C-alpha positions in Angstrom: 28.0 46.7 -72.3 25.7 46.8 -69.4 25.5 49.9 -67.1 26.9 49.0 -63.7 24.7 48.9 -60.8 26.5 51.1 -58.1 25.9 49.4 -54.7 27.7 50.5 -51.5 27.5 52.2 -48.2 28.5 55.6 -46.9 29.3 55.8 -43.1 29.8 59.5 -42.7 31.7 59.9 -39.6 29.8 57.2 -37.6 32.2 54.0 -37.5 35.4 54.2 -35.5 38.4 52.5 -37.4 37.7 49.2 -35.2 34.3 48.9 -36.5 35.4 49.8 -40.1 37.9 47.1 -40.0 35.5 44.5 -38.6 33.1 45.4 -41.4 36.0 44.7 -43.9 36.6 41.4 -42.2 32.9 40.4 -42.5 32.7 41.4 -46.1 35.8 39.5 -47.0 34.4 36.5 -45.6 31.0 37.0 -47.5 32.8 38.0 -50.8 35.5 35.3 -51.3 35.0 35.3 -55.2 34.1 38.9 -55.6 30.6 39.8 -57.0 28.6 39.6 -60.3 30.3 41.8 -63.1 27.2 44.0 -63.3 27.7 45.3 -59.9 30.3 48.0 -58.9 30.4 48.0 -55.1 31.9 50.9 -53.1 32.4 52.0 -49.7 32.8 55.6 -48.4 34.3 55.2 -44.8 35.2 57.9 -42.4 38.1 60.1 -43.2 40.2 58.5 -40.4 39.6 55.0 -41.9 40.1 55.7 -45.8 43.7 54.5 -45.7 43.4 51.4 -43.7 40.1 50.4 -45.5 41.7 50.9 -48.9 44.8 48.9 -47.7 42.6 46.0 -46.6 40.4 45.9 -49.8 43.7 46.1 -51.9 45.3 43.4 -49.8 42.3 41.1 -50.0 41.6 41.9 -53.7 38.1 42.9 -52.9 36.6 44.8 -55.9 35.3 47.6 -54.1 36.1 51.3 -54.8 36.8 53.6 -52.0 35.5 57.1 -51.7 35.7 60.2 -49.5 33.1 62.9 -48.6 33.0 66.2 -46.9 31.7 67.2 -43.5 28.6 68.7 -42.1 28.2 70.7 -39.0 25.6 68.3 -37.4 27.1 65.6 -35.0 25.0 62.7 -36.7 22.8 62.2 -39.8 22.8 63.8 -43.2 
């Protein structure tokens, strides 16, 4: 069994819900048949978008895992 390649994005708290959903729409259009079996795609959206993004990915049967992260005191960046 091949070790999966984790490929994804973490948005911190930088995308409002409208941008998160637009990203999902773009991804769905570009991944109509999923991705290579060796790749495990993931997305870590802002806390306020976890549920809508997860629902969208499930509804469109996109093979992405959804994660969450904690907060940092800075307004932007890591």
